N, C-alpha and C positions, 0 to 999 in steps of 0.2 A: 078245573080249578088250578090256579097257579100255586106252585110249591113255595115253601118258606124261603128257599134260597133265591128263587126268582124275585120274590117280594123284597128280600134283603138287598139284592143287586140294584133293583129299581130305586129303593130308598137311598142307597149309597150314591147312586148317580144324581139323585135329587139333591142330596147334601152337597156333593161336589159342585154341581152347577149353581146352587144357591151361594156357596162360598165364592165361586168365581165371579158371579154377578155382583155380589156384595163388595168384593175387592175392587172391581172395575168402577162401580158407582162411587165408592169412597175416594178413589183416585180422581174421578171427574169432579167431585165436590171439593176436594182439597185443591185441585188446580184452579177451580173457579174462585175459591176463597183467596188464594195467592194472587190471582189476577186482579180481583177487586181491591185487595189490600194495596197492591202496587199503584193502582189508579188513584186511590185515596191519598196515598203518600205523595204521589206525583203532582196532583193538582187539587184534590179535594181539601187537604189539610191547609194548604196555602190560601185557598179561597175562603175557607172557614175562618182562618185567623184574620184575614183582611176584612171580612164582613164584620167580625166581632170588634175590630179596632175602629171601623167606620161607625158602627152603632154606638160604641162608647164615646167617641168624639162628638157625635151628634147629641147624645144625651147630656154630656158635660156642657156643650155650647148652649143647649136649651135651658139647662138649669142655671147657668150663669146669666143668661138673658132674663129669665124669670126673676132672679134675685135682684138684678140691677134695675129692672123696670117695676119691681115690686109692689 
């Protein structure tokens, strides 16, 4: 049967490895968030704004046409 100190050592190793894995995973996720944020800022936001402007223009034109042909 394993002694208490052996068990404690194994648990300490597990804690250390878990913390190391957690820190590495957190860095990967933070890097991905930063990358996706840059992509959205670079092209996504501009395309979204353009799409909203086009949709608003089309809606106004349709409403004016409906009002005039009434």
